[in-house]
matplotlib code that plots the C-alpha trace (Angstrom):
import matplotlib.pyplot as plt

x = [-8.2, -8.9, -7.7, -5.1, -3.5, -4.6, -4.6, -3.6, -3.9, -0.7, -2.5, -3.6, -0.1, 2.1, 5.7, 8.7, 8.8, 6.2, 7.2, 10.2, 8.7, 8.7, 11.8, 12.7, 14.7, 16.4, 16.1, 19.7, 19.9, 19.5, 16.8, 18.8, 21.3, 18.6, 17.4, 13.6, 13.3, 10.6, 9.6, 5.9, 6.2, 8.8, 8.6, 10.0, 10.5, 9.9, 12.0, 10.9, 8.3, 11.2, 12.9, 11.5, 13.8, 11.5, 9.3, 12.1, 12.6, 9.1, 9.0, 12.2, 11.0, 7.8, 8.6, 12.1, 12.5, 8.9, 8.1, 4.5, 4.2, 3.0, 5.0, 4.3, 5.2, 6.1, 7.4, 6.6, 3.5, 1.2, -2.3, -1.2, 1.4, -0.9, -1.8, 1.8, 2.6, -0.1, 1.2, 4.7, 3.9, 3.0, 0.1, -0.3, 0.7, 0.7, -0.3, 1.7, -0.4, -1.7, -3.1, -6.7, -7.7, -10.8, -8.8, -6.6, -9.1, -10.4, -7.2, -7.2, -10.4, -9.5, -8.5, -10.5, -7.4, -4.0, -2.1, 1.1, 1.9, 2.8, 4.1, 0.7, -0.2, 2.9, 1.3, 0.2, -3.5, -3.1, -1.6, -4.7, -7.7, -9.7, -10.1, -13.4, -14.3, -16.6, -20.0, -20.8, -20.6, -18.2, -15.0, -12.1, -12.1, -8.8, -8.9, -8.9, -11.7, -15.1, -17.8, -19.8, -17.4, -16.8, -20.5, -20.6, -17.6, -19.1, -22.7, -20.7, -18.8, -21.8, -23.6]
y = [0.5, -3.4, -5.0, -7.2, -8.0, -10.9, -10.0, -12.8, -12.7, -13.6, -16.5, -18.1, -17.9, -20.6, -20.0, -20.3, -21.9, -24.7, -25.9, -26.4, -23.8, -20.8, -18.9, -16.8, -13.7, -11.3, -7.7, -7.2, -9.5, -8.4, -10.3, -10.2, -12.5, -15.2, -18.4, -17.9, -21.3, -23.3, -20.7, -20.1, -17.7, -15.2, -14.2, -10.7, -9.7, -6.7, -6.8, -3.4, -0.7, 1.8, -0.6, -0.4, -2.3, -5.0, -2.5, -2.0, -5.8, -6.4, -3.8, -5.1, -8.7, -7.8, -5.0, -6.0, -9.6, -10.7, -12.8, -13.7, -15.8, -14.7, -12.0, -12.0, -9.6, -11.0, -9.7, -6.0, -5.6, -2.6, -1.7, 1.4, -0.1, -2.3, -0.1, 0.7, -2.9, -3.8, -0.7, -2.1, -5.4, -7.8, -10.0, -11.1, -9.8, -11.4, -8.7, -8.3, -10.2, -6.8, -5.6, -5.6, -7.4, -5.4, -2.0, -3.4, -4.2, -0.8, 0.6, -1.1, 0.5, 4.1, 5.3, 4.5, 5.6, 6.9, 9.7, 7.9, 4.5, 1.4, -2.1, -3.4, -0.5, 1.4, 4.1, 7.1, 8.0, 11.0, 8.4, 6.2, 8.6, 10.4, 14.2, 15.4, 19.3, 20.8, 21.0, 24.6, 27.5, 29.5, 27.5, 29.1, 28.2, 27.5, 30.9, 32.6, 34.1, 32.4, 31.2, 34.1, 36.6, 35.5, 35.6, 39.2, 40.0, 38.4, 40.4, 43.7, 43.3, 42.5, 45.5]
z = [-2.2, -1.7, 1.4, 0.5, 3.8, 5.9, 9.6, 12.1, 16.0, 17.8, 19.6, 16.1, 14.5, 14.6, 15.9, 13.3, 10.0, 9.9, 6.4, 4.1, 1.9, 4.4, 4.7, 7.5, 6.6, 9.4, 8.9, 8.4, 5.3, 1.7, 0.1, -3.4, -1.7, -1.0, -3.2, -3.4, -5.6, -4.1, -1.2, -0.7, 2.1, 3.5, 7.1, 7.4, 11.3, 13.0, 16.1, 17.5, 16.6, 15.4, 13.2, 9.6, 7.4, 6.8, 4.7, 2.5, 2.2, 1.2, -1.3, -2.7, -2.8, -4.3, -6.9, -7.9, -7.3, -8.5, -5.6, -5.8, -2.6, 1.0, 2.5, 6.3, 8.8, 12.3, 15.6, 16.9, 14.6, 15.7, 14.6, 13.0, 10.9, 8.9, 6.1, 5.5, 5.5, 3.0, 0.7, 1.0, -0.4, 2.7, 2.1, 5.9, 9.5, 12.9, 15.2, 18.6, 21.3, 22.8, 19.5, 18.7, 15.2, 14.7, 15.1, 12.4, 10.3, 10.6, 9.6, 6.3, 5.4, 6.5, 2.9, -0.2, -2.6, -2.4, -4.6, -4.4, -6.2, -3.8, -4.2, -5.4, -7.6, -8.6, -10.8, -8.9, -8.9, -11.7, -14.1, -14.4, -13.5, -15.9, -15.4, -16.4, -16.3, -13.6, -14.6, -13.6, -16.2, -14.1, -14.9, -16.9, -20.5, -22.4, -24.0, -20.7, -18.4, -17.6, -20.0, -18.6, -19.1, -22.5, -23.2, -22.1, -24.2, -27.3, -26.8, -26.2, -29.3, -31.5, -30.2]

ax = plt.figure().add_subplot(projection="3d")
ax.plot(x, y, z, "-o")
ax.set_aspect("equal")
plt.show()
């Protein structure tokens, strides 16, 4: 999986909306009720580690509302959440001040692929993967039995 989440250290992030094209949405607001015209970035806030409503908001903005701008996670953003944030549709995340940027980057490269679909790749892995048969001769054929057993049966029938 390609890394599409930009990680920002807390000390490098400006506080608050820095532009009229930046919209901050509280985590109790339905994104469908917000006018996104002219918005380049949406900041979604995680007030505490156990509050995951911003994940739902990000997925809704990205997949159902078609928002293509920057979706930024702010607030109580921990290293172990960044992979799920990327899969939910976030494009940037401001880490909490005590979190290590290098550790967060490692989390994003931990898995090459996922079986389930996500906001960026909605199709599950099996829907777009090509399946090739095993290369050994002991696999089961569509008629039943292994190729080796079928060869033995054929040889016995000819004798």
